[in-house]
C-alpha positions as CSV (number, residue, x, y, z in Angstrom):
1,M,6.2,-34.4,10.4
2,P,3.3,-32.0,10.4
3,T,3.7,-28.5,9.3
4,A,0.0,-27.4,9.2
5,T,0.4,-25.3,12.4
6,G,3.5,-23.6,11.1
7,F,6.2,-25.6,12.9
8,S,8.8,-27.6,11.1
9,V,10.9,-30.4,12.5
10,S,14.6,-30.9,12.1
11,K,16.5,-34.1,12.5
12,T,17.8,-33.0,15.9
13,D,14.5,-32.5,17.6
14,T,12.5,-35.3,15.9
15,D,12.2,-37.3,19.2
16,V,10.8,-34.3,21.0
17,R,8.4,-33.2,18.3
18,Q,7.3,-36.7,17.6
19,H,4.9,-36.2,20.5
20,L,2.1,-33.7,20.1
21,S,-0.2,-32.0,22.5
22,I,-3.9,-32.5,22.4
23,K,-4.4,-29.1,20.9
24,E,-1.8,-29.8,18.2
25,V,-3.5,-33.0,17.3
26,A,-6.9,-31.2,17.2
27,D,-5.5,-28.5,14.9
28,L,-3.8,-31.0,12.6
29,T,-6.8,-33.2,12.2
30,G,-9.4,-30.4,12.0
31,S,-11.1,-31.7,15.2
32,S,-11.9,-30.1,18.5
33,Y,-9.9,-30.4,21.7
34,D,-12.8,-32.3,23.2
35,T,-13.0,-34.8,20.3
36,V,-9.3,-35.7,20.7
37,R,-9.9,-36.2,24.5
38,R,-12.8,-38.4,23.5
39,W,-10.7,-40.5,21.2
40,I,-8.2,-41.0,24.0
41,S,-10.8,-42.0,26.6
42,R,-12.4,-44.4,24.1
43,G,-9.0,-46.0,23.4
44,Q,-9.1,-44.9,19.7
45,L,-5.9,-42.9,20.2
46,R,-3.0,-43.7,22.5
47,A,-1.7,-40.9,24.8
48,Y,1.2,-40.7,27.2
49,Y,1.8,-38.8,30.4
50,F,5.2,-37.0,30.4
51,S,4.4,-35.4,33.7
52,K,1.4,-35.2,36.1
53,R,-0.3,-32.7,33.8
54,M,1.4,-33.1,30.4
55,I,-0.3,-35.5,28.0
56,R,1.4,-36.1,24.6
57,I,0.4,-38.2,21.6
58,D,2.8,-39.9,19.2
59,W,2.4,-38.6,15.7
60,N,2.6,-42.2,14.4
61,D,-0.5,-43.1,16.5
62,V,-2.4,-40.2,14.9
63,L,-1.4,-41.5,11.4
64,A,-2.5,-45.0,12.4
65,M,-6.1,-44.0,13.1
66,R,-6.6,-42.7,9.6
67,E,-9.2,-44.4,7.5
68,E,-9.8,-44.3,3.7
69,V,-13.0,-42.6,2.9
70,N,-13.6,-44.2,-0.5
71,P,-10.9,-46.7,-1.3
72,A,-10.3,-47.2,-5.0
73,T,-9.1,-50.5,-6.2
74,F,-6.7,-50.9,-9.1
75,D,-9.4,-52.4,-11.3
76,Y,-11.8,-49.5,-10.6
77,V,-9.2,-46.9,-11.3
78,N,-8.4,-48.6,-14.6
79,G,-12.0,-48.8,-15.8
80,G,-12.9,-52.3,-14.5
81,G,-14.9,-51.2,-11.5
82,A,-18.6,-50.6,-11.0
83,K,-20.3,-48.7,-13.8
């Protein structure tokens, strides 16, 4: 679980902390609050209502939207890639 914002997660509160606020997702991804809202509205990131005004995002959904910037293949790493 994330620790970039200073919180740590124990086994007992994993279910509760598995869901992050929009601000927490923004802080952890280095994005703005508005960017996270945009991801949600475009369907790039799933979010859940826990009450009328409380929106939470599952940490696994944040991890699922990651992309490799420059994927290295086994051959490339071992000297067989482009020269």
